[in-house]
Chimera marker file (.cmm) of the C-alpha trace (Angstrom):
<marker_set name="trace">
<marker id="1" x="9.273" y="-9.742" z="23.322" r="1" g="1" b="0" radius="0.5"/>
<marker id="2" x="7.589" y="-9.553" z="19.924" r="1" g="1" b="0" radius="0.5"/>
<marker id="3" x="9.925" y="-9.946" z="16.916" r="1" g="1" b="0" radius="0.5"/>
<marker id="4" x="10.309" y="-6.965" z="14.620" r="1" g="1" b="0" radius="0.5"/>
<marker id="5" x="8.875" y="-7.469" z="11.142" r="1" g="1" b="0" radius="0.5"/>
<marker id="6" x="11.414" y="-6.980" z="8.350" r="1" g="1" b="0" radius="0.5"/>
<marker id="7" x="8.891" y="-5.519" z="5.872" r="1" g="1" b="0" radius="0.5"/>
<marker id="8" x="6.405" y="-2.665" z="6.201" r="1" g="1" b="0" radius="0.5"/>
<marker id="9" x="3.675" y="-1.067" z="4.151" r="1" g="1" b="0" radius="0.5"/>
<marker id="10" x="2.820" y="2.532" z="5.026" r="1" g="1" b="0" radius="0.5"/>
<marker id="11" x="-0.572" y="3.604" z="3.655" r="1" g="1" b="0" radius="0.5"/>
<marker id="12" x="-2.149" y="7.050" z="3.880" r="1" g="1" b="0" radius="0.5"/>
<marker id="13" x="-5.805" y="7.613" z="3.079" r="1" g="1" b="0" radius="0.5"/>
<marker id="14" x="-6.178" y="10.942" z="1.323" r="1" g="1" b="0" radius="0.5"/>
<marker id="15" x="-9.439" y="12.719" z="1.977" r="1" g="1" b="0" radius="0.5"/>
<marker id="16" x="-11.131" y="13.590" z="-1.307" r="1" g="1" b="0" radius="0.5"/>
<marker id="17" x="-14.801" y="14.445" z="-1.042" r="1" g="1" b="0" radius="0.5"/>
<marker id="18" x="-16.060" y="11.246" z="-2.657" r="1" g="1" b="0" radius="0.5"/>
<marker id="19" x="-13.946" y="8.870" z="-0.564" r="1" g="1" b="0" radius="0.5"/>
<marker id="20" x="-14.705" y="10.609" z="2.718" r="1" g="1" b="0" radius="0.5"/>
<marker id="21" x="-18.142" y="8.947" z="2.743" r="1" g="1" b="0" radius="0.5"/>
<marker id="22" x="-16.756" y="5.455" z="2.095" r="1" g="1" b="0" radius="0.5"/>
<marker id="23" x="-15.199" y="2.981" z="4.481" r="1" g="1" b="0" radius="0.5"/>
<marker id="24" x="-11.999" y="2.200" z="2.634" r="1" g="1" b="0" radius="0.5"/>
<marker id="25" x="-10.105" y="-0.943" z="3.594" r="1" g="1" b="0" radius="0.5"/>
<marker id="26" x="-6.806" y="-2.461" z="2.517" r="1" g="1" b="0" radius="0.5"/>
<marker id="27" x="-6.609" y="-6.224" z="2.056" r="1" g="1" b="0" radius="0.5"/>
<marker id="28" x="-3.218" y="-7.930" z="2.281" r="1" g="1" b="0" radius="0.5"/>
<marker id="29" x="-2.818" y="-11.423" z="0.737" r="1" g="1" b="0" radius="0.5"/>
<marker id="30" x="-6.615" y="-11.981" z="0.706" r="1" g="1" b="0" radius="0.5"/>
<marker id="31" x="-6.588" y="-12.570" z="4.458" r="1" g="1" b="0" radius="0.5"/>
<marker id="32" x="-5.691" y="-9.460" z="6.478" r="1" g="1" b="0" radius="0.5"/>
<marker id="33" x="-8.063" y="-6.485" z="6.362" r="1" g="1" b="0" radius="0.5"/>
<marker id="34" x="-7.006" y="-3.057" z="7.626" r="1" g="1" b="0" radius="0.5"/>
<marker id="35" x="-9.569" y="-0.216" z="7.758" r="1" g="1" b="0" radius="0.5"/>
<marker id="36" x="-8.351" y="3.237" z="6.744" r="1" g="1" b="0" radius="0.5"/>
<marker id="37" x="-9.552" y="6.362" z="8.482" r="1" g="1" b="0" radius="0.5"/>
<marker id="38" x="-9.750" y="9.737" z="6.720" r="1" g="1" b="0" radius="0.5"/>
<marker id="39" x="-6.395" y="11.558" z="6.632" r="1" g="1" b="0" radius="0.5"/>
<marker id="40" x="-4.653" y="8.949" z="8.769" r="1" g="1" b="0" radius="0.5"/>
<marker id="41" x="-1.609" y="6.852" z="8.062" r="1" g="1" b="0" radius="0.5"/>
<marker id="42" x="-1.314" y="3.213" z="9.053" r="1" g="1" b="0" radius="0.5"/>
<marker id="43" x="1.825" y="1.105" z="9.238" r="1" g="1" b="0" radius="0.5"/>
<marker id="44" x="1.369" y="-2.580" z="8.423" r="1" g="1" b="0" radius="0.5"/>
<marker id="45" x="4.162" y="-4.918" z="9.524" r="1" g="1" b="0" radius="0.5"/>
<marker id="46" x="4.709" y="-7.935" z="7.272" r="1" g="1" b="0" radius="0.5"/>
<marker id="47" x="6.738" y="-11.112" z="7.395" r="1" g="1" b="0" radius="0.5"/>
<marker id="48" x="5.976" y="-12.131" z="3.785" r="1" g="1" b="0" radius="0.5"/>
<marker id="49" x="8.418" y="-10.726" z="1.196" r="1" g="1" b="0" radius="0.5"/>
<marker id="50" x="5.883" y="-10.915" z="-1.670" r="1" g="1" b="0" radius="0.5"/>
<marker id="51" x="2.500" y="-9.584" z="-0.475" r="1" g="1" b="0" radius="0.5"/>
<marker id="52" x="-0.427" y="-8.580" z="-2.680" r="1" g="1" b="0" radius="0.5"/>
<marker id="53" x="-2.438" y="-5.527" z="-1.683" r="1" g="1" b="0" radius="0.5"/>
<marker id="54" x="-5.901" y="-4.399" z="-2.763" r="1" g="1" b="0" radius="0.5"/>
<marker id="55" x="-7.905" y="-1.367" z="-1.619" r="1" g="1" b="0" radius="0.5"/>
<marker id="56" x="-11.709" y="-1.493" z="-1.552" r="1" g="1" b="0" radius="0.5"/>
<marker id="57" x="-14.733" y="0.360" z="-0.308" r="1" g="1" b="0" radius="0.5"/>
<marker id="58" x="-16.984" y="-2.663" z="-0.812" r="1" g="1" b="0" radius="0.5"/>
<marker id="59" x="-18.161" y="-1.673" z="-4.312" r="1" g="1" b="0" radius="0.5"/>
<marker id="60" x="-14.921" y="-0.587" z="-5.978" r="1" g="1" b="0" radius="0.5"/>
<marker id="61" x="-11.724" y="-2.638" z="-5.982" r="1" g="1" b="0" radius="0.5"/>
<marker id="62" x="-8.263" y="-1.654" z="-7.126" r="1" g="1" b="0" radius="0.5"/>
<marker id="63" x="-6.184" y="-3.923" z="-9.262" r="1" g="1" b="0" radius="0.5"/>
<marker id="64" x="-3.985" y="-6.148" z="-7.059" r="1" g="1" b="0" radius="0.5"/>
<marker id="65" x="-0.451" y="-4.862" z="-6.566" r="1" g="1" b="0" radius="0.5"/>
<marker id="66" x="2.276" y="-7.437" z="-6.067" r="1" g="1" b="0" radius="0.5"/>
<marker id="67" x="5.124" y="-6.126" z="-3.902" r="1" g="1" b="0" radius="0.5"/>
<marker id="68" x="8.591" y="-7.639" z="-4.031" r="1" g="1" b="0" radius="0.5"/>
<marker id="69" x="10.944" y="-6.827" z="-1.175" r="1" g="1" b="0" radius="0.5"/>
<marker id="70" x="14.615" y="-7.513" z="-1.931" r="1" g="1" b="0" radius="0.5"/>
<marker id="71" x="15.672" y="-6.770" z="1.635" r="1" g="1" b="0" radius="0.5"/>
<marker id="72" x="14.227" y="-5.278" z="4.798" r="1" g="1" b="0" radius="0.5"/>
<marker id="73" x="12.387" y="-2.098" z="3.933" r="1" g="1" b="0" radius="0.5"/>
<marker id="74" x="9.065" y="-0.421" z="3.343" r="1" g="1" b="0" radius="0.5"/>
<marker id="75" x="6.711" y="0.784" z="0.627" r="1" g="1" b="0" radius="0.5"/>
<marker id="76" x="4.684" y="3.993" z="0.964" r="1" g="1" b="0" radius="0.5"/>
<marker id="77" x="1.281" y="4.282" z="-0.714" r="1" g="1" b="0" radius="0.5"/>
<marker id="78" x="-1.629" y="6.692" z="-0.812" r="1" g="1" b="0" radius="0.5"/>
<marker id="79" x="-5.209" y="5.591" z="-1.451" r="1" g="1" b="0" radius="0.5"/>
<marker id="80" x="-7.008" y="8.197" z="-3.533" r="1" g="1" b="0" radius="0.5"/>
<marker id="81" x="-9.987" y="8.630" z="-5.815" r="1" g="1" b="0" radius="0.5"/>
<marker id="82" x="-10.148" y="8.943" z="-9.623" r="1" g="1" b="0" radius="0.5"/>
<marker id="83" x="-12.359" y="12.025" z="-9.300" r="1" g="1" b="0" radius="0.5"/>
<marker id="84" x="-10.355" y="14.749" z="-7.591" r="1" g="1" b="0" radius="0.5"/>
<marker id="85" x="-11.991" y="17.494" z="-5.551" r="1" g="1" b="0" radius="0.5"/>
<marker id="86" x="-11.265" y="20.195" z="-8.146" r="1" g="1" b="0" radius="0.5"/>
<marker id="87" x="-12.784" y="18.029" z="-10.879" r="1" g="1" b="0" radius="0.5"/>
<marker id="88" x="-15.919" y="17.560" z="-8.771" r="1" g="1" b="0" radius="0.5"/>
<marker id="89" x="-16.088" y="21.290" z="-8.051" r="1" g="1" b="0" radius="0.5"/>
<marker id="90" x="-15.603" y="22.120" z="-11.748" r="1" g="1" b="0" radius="0.5"/>
<marker id="91" x="-18.375" y="19.707" z="-12.732" r="1" g="1" b="0" radius="0.5"/>
<marker id="92" x="-20.706" y="21.313" z="-10.200" r="1" g="1" b="0" radius="0.5"/>
<marker id="93" x="-19.818" y="24.755" z="-11.528" r="1" g="1" b="0" radius="0.5"/>
<marker id="94" x="-20.496" y="23.663" z="-15.133" r="1" g="1" b="0" radius="0.5"/>
<marker id="95" x="-23.799" y="22.119" z="-14.108" r="1" g="1" b="0" radius="0.5"/>
<marker id="96" x="-24.923" y="25.320" z="-12.371" r="1" g="1" b="0" radius="0.5"/>
<marker id="97" x="-23.630" y="27.540" z="-15.177" r="1" g="1" b="0" radius="0.5"/>
<marker id="98" x="-25.368" y="25.659" z="-18.000" r="1" g="1" b="0" radius="0.5"/>
<marker id="99" x="-28.602" y="25.270" z="-16.069" r="1" g="1" b="0" radius="0.5"/>
<marker id="100" x="-28.822" y="28.911" z="-14.970" r="1" g="1" b="0" radius="0.5"/>
<marker id="101" x="-27.853" y="30.159" z="-18.423" r="1" g="1" b="0" radius="0.5"/>
<marker id="102" x="-30.527" y="27.943" z="-19.963" r="1" g="1" b="0" radius="0.5"/>
<marker id="103" x="-33.047" y="29.018" z="-17.338" r="1" g="1" b="0" radius="0.5"/>
<marker id="104" x="-32.546" y="32.744" z="-17.932" r="1" g="1" b="0" radius="0.5"/>
<marker id="105" x="-32.220" y="32.551" z="-21.731" r="1" g="1" b="0" radius="0.5"/>
<marker id="106" x="-34.883" y="29.896" z="-22.244" r="1" g="1" b="0" radius="0.5"/>
<marker id="107" x="-32.661" y="27.634" z="-24.402" r="1" g="1" b="0" radius="0.5"/>
<marker id="108" x="-33.533" y="24.027" z="-23.743" r="1" g="1" b="0" radius="0.5"/>
<marker id="109" x="-30.182" y="22.856" z="-25.163" r="1" g="1" b="0" radius="0.5"/>
<marker id="110" x="-28.297" y="24.598" z="-22.353" r="1" g="1" b="0" radius="0.5"/>
<marker id="111" x="-30.503" y="22.944" z="-19.734" r="1" g="1" b="0" radius="0.5"/>
<marker id="112" x="-29.807" y="19.561" z="-21.319" r="1" g="1" b="0" radius="0.5"/>
<marker id="113" x="-26.064" y="20.306" z="-21.371" r="1" g="1" b="0" radius="0.5"/>
<marker id="114" x="-26.231" y="20.784" z="-17.605" r="1" g="1" b="0" radius="0.5"/>
<marker id="115" x="-26.662" y="17.003" z="-17.268" r="1" g="1" b="0" radius="0.5"/>
<marker id="116" x="-23.332" y="16.229" z="-18.974" r="1" g="1" b="0" radius="0.5"/>
<marker id="117" x="-21.223" y="16.557" z="-15.769" r="1" g="1" b="0" radius="0.5"/>
<marker id="118" x="-23.645" y="14.298" z="-13.897" r="1" g="1" b="0" radius="0.5"/>
<marker id="119" x="-23.483" y="11.660" z="-16.629" r="1" g="1" b="0" radius="0.5"/>
<marker id="120" x="-19.686" y="11.922" z="-16.704" r="1" g="1" b="0" radius="0.5"/>
<marker id="121" x="-19.392" y="11.381" z="-12.922" r="1" g="1" b="0" radius="0.5"/>
<marker id="122" x="-21.887" y="8.499" z="-13.001" r="1" g="1" b="0" radius="0.5"/>
<marker id="123" x="-19.845" y="6.903" z="-15.768" r="1" g="1" b="0" radius="0.5"/>
<marker id="124" x="-16.633" y="7.245" z="-13.743" r="1" g="1" b="0" radius="0.5"/>
<marker id="125" x="-18.341" y="5.893" z="-10.598" r="1" g="1" b="0" radius="0.5"/>
<marker id="126" x="-20.292" y="2.941" z="-11.997" r="1" g="1" b="0" radius="0.5"/>
<marker id="127" x="-18.710" y="1.915" z="-15.305" r="1" g="1" b="0" radius="0.5"/>
<marker id="128" x="-15.033" y="2.460" z="-14.417" r="1" g="1" b="0" radius="0.5"/>
<marker id="129" x="-15.278" y="0.616" z="-11.109" r="1" g="1" b="0" radius="0.5"/>
<marker id="130" x="-11.732" y="-0.765" z="-11.186" r="1" g="1" b="0" radius="0.5"/>
<marker id="131" x="-10.222" y="2.670" z="-11.758" r="1" g="1" b="0" radius="0.5"/>
<marker id="132" x="-12.264" y="4.628" z="-9.218" r="1" g="1" b="0" radius="0.5"/>
<marker id="133" x="-10.117" y="3.885" z="-6.166" r="1" g="1" b="0" radius="0.5"/>
<marker id="134" x="-6.394" y="4.095" z="-6.788" r="1" g="1" b="0" radius="0.5"/>
<marker id="135" x="-3.283" y="3.131" z="-4.886" r="1" g="1" b="0" radius="0.5"/>
<marker id="136" x="-0.406" y="5.487" z="-5.688" r="1" g="1" b="0" radius="0.5"/>
<marker id="137" x="3.176" y="5.108" z="-4.632" r="1" g="1" b="0" radius="0.5"/>
<marker id="138" x="4.369" y="8.164" z="-2.700" r="1" g="1" b="0" radius="0.5"/>
<marker id="139" x="8.075" y="7.465" z="-2.868" r="1" g="1" b="0" radius="0.5"/>
<link id1="1" id2="2" r="1" g="1" b="0" radius="0.2"/>
<link id1="2" id2="3" r="1" g="1" b="0" radius="0.2"/>
<link id1="3" id2="4" r="1" g="1" b="0" radius="0.2"/>
<link id1="4" id2="5" r="1" g="1" b="0" radius="0.2"/>
<link id1="5" id2="6" r="1" g="1" b="0" radius="0.2"/>
<link id1="6" id2="7" r="1" g="1" b="0" radius="0.2"/>
<link id1="7" id2="8" r="1" g="1" b="0" radius="0.2"/>
<link id1="8" id2="9" r="1" g="1" b="0" radius="0.2"/>
<link id1="9" id2="10" r="1" g="1" b="0" radius="0.2"/>
<link id1="10" id2="11" r="1" g="1" b="0" radius="0.2"/>
<link id1="11" id2="12" r="1" g="1" b="0" radius="0.2"/>
<link id1="12" id2="13" r="1" g="1" b="0" radius="0.2"/>
<link id1="13" id2="14" r="1" g="1" b="0" radius="0.2"/>
<link id1="14" id2="15" r="1" g="1" b="0" radius="0.2"/>
<link id1="15" id2="16" r="1" g="1" b="0" radius="0.2"/>
<link id1="16" id2="17" r="1" g="1" b="0" radius="0.2"/>
<link id1="17" id2="18" r="1" g="1" b="0" radius="0.2"/>
<link id1="18" id2="19" r="1" g="1" b="0" radius="0.2"/>
<link id1="19" id2="20" r="1" g="1" b="0" radius="0.2"/>
<link id1="20" id2="21" r="1" g="1" b="0" radius="0.2"/>
<link id1="21" id2="22" r="1" g="1" b="0" radius="0.2"/>
<link id1="22" id2="23" r="1" g="1" b="0" radius="0.2"/>
<link id1="23" id2="24" r="1" g="1" b="0" radius="0.2"/>
<link id1="24" id2="25" r="1" g="1" b="0" radius="0.2"/>
<link id1="25" id2="26" r="1" g="1" b="0" radius="0.2"/>
<link id1="26" id2="27" r="1" g="1" b="0" radius="0.2"/>
<link id1="27" id2="28" r="1" g="1" b="0" radius="0.2"/>
<link id1="28" id2="29" r="1" g="1" b="0" radius="0.2"/>
<link id1="29" id2="30" r="1" g="1" b="0" radius="0.2"/>
<link id1="30" id2="31" r="1" g="1" b="0" radius="0.2"/>
<link id1="31" id2="32" r="1" g="1" b="0" radius="0.2"/>
<link id1="32" id2="33" r="1" g="1" b="0" radius="0.2"/>
<link id1="33" id2="34" r="1" g="1" b="0" radius="0.2"/>
<link id1="34" id2="35" r="1" g="1" b="0" radius="0.2"/>
<link id1="35" id2="36" r="1" g="1" b="0" radius="0.2"/>
<link id1="36" id2="37" r="1" g="1" b="0" radius="0.2"/>
<link id1="37" id2="38" r="1" g="1" b="0" radius="0.2"/>
<link id1="38" id2="39" r="1" g="1" b="0" radius="0.2"/>
<link id1="39" id2="40" r="1" g="1" b="0" radius="0.2"/>
<link id1="40" id2="41" r="1" g="1" b="0" radius="0.2"/>
<link id1="41" id2="42" r="1" g="1" b="0" radius="0.2"/>
<link id1="42" id2="43" r="1" g="1" b="0" radius="0.2"/>
<link id1="43" id2="44" r="1" g="1" b="0" radius="0.2"/>
<link id1="44" id2="45" r="1" g="1" b="0" radius="0.2"/>
<link id1="45" id2="46" r="1" g="1" b="0" radius="0.2"/>
<link id1="46" id2="47" r="1" g="1" b="0" radius="0.2"/>
<link id1="47" id2="48" r="1" g="1" b="0" radius="0.2"/>
<link id1="48" id2="49" r="1" g="1" b="0" radius="0.2"/>
<link id1="49" id2="50" r="1" g="1" b="0" radius="0.2"/>
<link id1="50" id2="51" r="1" g="1" b="0" radius="0.2"/>
<link id1="51" id2="52" r="1" g="1" b="0" radius="0.2"/>
<link id1="52" id2="53" r="1" g="1" b="0" radius="0.2"/>
<link id1="53" id2="54" r="1" g="1" b="0" radius="0.2"/>
<link id1="54" id2="55" r="1" g="1" b="0" radius="0.2"/>
<link id1="55" id2="56" r="1" g="1" b="0" radius="0.2"/>
<link id1="56" id2="57" r="1" g="1" b="0" radius="0.2"/>
<link id1="57" id2="58" r="1" g="1" b="0" radius="0.2"/>
<link id1="58" id2="59" r="1" g="1" b="0" radius="0.2"/>
<link id1="59" id2="60" r="1" g="1" b="0" radius="0.2"/>
<link id1="60" id2="61" r="1" g="1" b="0" radius="0.2"/>
<link id1="61" id2="62" r="1" g="1" b="0" radius="0.2"/>
<link id1="62" id2="63" r="1" g="1" b="0" radius="0.2"/>
<link id1="63" id2="64" r="1" g="1" b="0" radius="0.2"/>
<link id1="64" id2="65" r="1" g="1" b="0" radius="0.2"/>
<link id1="65" id2="66" r="1" g="1" b="0" radius="0.2"/>
<link id1="66" id2="67" r="1" g="1" b="0" radius="0.2"/>
<link id1="67" id2="68" r="1" g="1" b="0" radius="0.2"/>
<link id1="68" id2="69" r="1" g="1" b="0" radius="0.2"/>
<link id1="69" id2="70" r="1" g="1" b="0" radius="0.2"/>
<link id1="70" id2="71" r="1" g="1" b="0" radius="0.2"/>
<link id1="71" id2="72" r="1" g="1" b="0" radius="0.2"/>
<link id1="72" id2="73" r="1" g="1" b="0" radius="0.2"/>
<link id1="73" id2="74" r="1" g="1" b="0" radius="0.2"/>
<link id1="74" id2="75" r="1" g="1" b="0" radius="0.2"/>
<link id1="75" id2="76" r="1" g="1" b="0" radius="0.2"/>
<link id1="76" id2="77" r="1" g="1" b="0" radius="0.2"/>
<link id1="77" id2="78" r="1" g="1" b="0" radius="0.2"/>
<link id1="78" id2="79" r="1" g="1" b="0" radius="0.2"/>
<link id1="79" id2="80" r="1" g="1" b="0" radius="0.2"/>
<link id1="80" id2="81" r="1" g="1" b="0" radius="0.2"/>
<link id1="81" id2="82" r="1" g="1" b="0" radius="0.2"/>
<link id1="82" id2="83" r="1" g="1" b="0" radius="0.2"/>
<link id1="83" id2="84" r="1" g="1" b="0" radius="0.2"/>
<link id1="84" id2="85" r="1" g="1" b="0" radius="0.2"/>
<link id1="85" id2="86" r="1" g="1" b="0" radius="0.2"/>
<link id1="86" id2="87" r="1" g="1" b="0" radius="0.2"/>
<link id1="87" id2="88" r="1" g="1" b="0" radius="0.2"/>
<link id1="88" id2="89" r="1" g="1" b="0" radius="0.2"/>
<link id1="89" id2="90" r="1" g="1" b="0" radius="0.2"/>
<link id1="90" id2="91" r="1" g="1" b="0" radius="0.2"/>
<link id1="91" id2="92" r="1" g="1" b="0" radius="0.2"/>
<link id1="92" id2="93" r="1" g="1" b="0" radius="0.2"/>
<link id1="93" id2="94" r="1" g="1" b="0" radius="0.2"/>
<link id1="94" id2="95" r="1" g="1" b="0" radius="0.2"/>
<link id1="95" id2="96" r="1" g="1" b="0" radius="0.2"/>
<link id1="96" id2="97" r="1" g="1" b="0" radius="0.2"/>
<link id1="97" id2="98" r="1" g="1" b="0" radius="0.2"/>
<link id1="98" id2="99" r="1" g="1" b="0" radius="0.2"/>
<link id1="99" id2="100" r="1" g="1" b="0" radius="0.2"/>
<link id1="100" id2="101" r="1" g="1" b="0" radius="0.2"/>
<link id1="101" id2="102" r="1" g="1" b="0" radius="0.2"/>
<link id1="102" id2="103" r="1" g="1" b="0" radius="0.2"/>
<link id1="103" id2="104" r="1" g="1" b="0" radius="0.2"/>
<link id1="104" id2="105" r="1" g="1" b="0" radius="0.2"/>
<link id1="105" id2="106" r="1" g="1" b="0" radius="0.2"/>
<link id1="106" id2="107" r="1" g="1" b="0" radius="0.2"/>
<link id1="107" id2="108" r="1" g="1" b="0" radius="0.2"/>
<link id1="108" id2="109" r="1" g="1" b="0" radius="0.2"/>
<link id1="109" id2="110" r="1" g="1" b="0" radius="0.2"/>
<link id1="110" id2="111" r="1" g="1" b="0" radius="0.2"/>
<link id1="111" id2="112" r="1" g="1" b="0" radius="0.2"/>
<link id1="112" id2="113" r="1" g="1" b="0" radius="0.2"/>
<link id1="113" id2="114" r="1" g="1" b="0" radius="0.2"/>
<link id1="114" id2="115" r="1" g="1" b="0" radius="0.2"/>
<link id1="115" id2="116" r="1" g="1" b="0" radius="0.2"/>
<link id1="116" id2="117" r="1" g="1" b="0" radius="0.2"/>
<link id1="117" id2="118" r="1" g="1" b="0" radius="0.2"/>
<link id1="118" id2="119" r="1" g="1" b="0" radius="0.2"/>
<link id1="119" id2="120" r="1" g="1" b="0" radius="0.2"/>
<link id1="120" id2="121" r="1" g="1" b="0" radius="0.2"/>
<link id1="121" id2="122" r="1" g="1" b="0" radius="0.2"/>
<link id1="122" id2="123" r="1" g="1" b="0" radius="0.2"/>
<link id1="123" id2="124" r="1" g="1" b="0" radius="0.2"/>
<link id1="124" id2="125" r="1" g="1" b="0" radius="0.2"/>
<link id1="125" id2="126" r="1" g="1" b="0" radius="0.2"/>
<link id1="126" id2="127" r="1" g="1" b="0" radius="0.2"/>
<link id1="127" id2="128" r="1" g="1" b="0" radius="0.2"/>
<link id1="128" id2="129" r="1" g="1" b="0" radius="0.2"/>
<link id1="129" id2="130" r="1" g="1" b="0" radius="0.2"/>
<link id1="130" id2="131" r="1" g="1" b="0" radius="0.2"/>
<link id1="131" id2="132" r="1" g="1" b="0" radius="0.2"/>
<link id1="132" id2="133" r="1" g="1" b="0" radius="0.2"/>
<link id1="133" id2="134" r="1" g="1" b="0" radius="0.2"/>
<link id1="134" id2="135" r="1" g="1" b="0" radius="0.2"/>
<link id1="135" id2="136" r="1" g="1" b="0" radius="0.2"/>
<link id1="136" id2="137" r="1" g="1" b="0" radius="0.2"/>
<link id1="137" id2="138" r="1" g="1" b="0" radius="0.2"/>
<link id1="138" id2="139" r="1" g="1" b="0" radius="0.2"/>
</marker_set>
């Protein structure tokens, strides 16, 4: 009979639009890799009382989180994205609004302003790499 682990990590992969295309994985103590499926929860049994966890999609990495168990128990986390779905939808709406307004009025400035949401999302995706994927505690 397999012994029961005294420590657990419960991780849920939320399904924002930008992370649904990525293969997100959780790395425990730089040795154990657990793939996360969209909208699924995984339970990771541990025997180490002080694990470090990192979430990655291969390009983005979260900052390592050091867990400290004082007794048998569990931690609950959710892996999410820095750009929420409503923020992405709002940026798309602003892009369409500024471009169509500039197209019908003929103002070049409004057409140029339509690129601001794209530049903002590219900045959040490429420049803020360490903050793009986040691990949030759900307790």
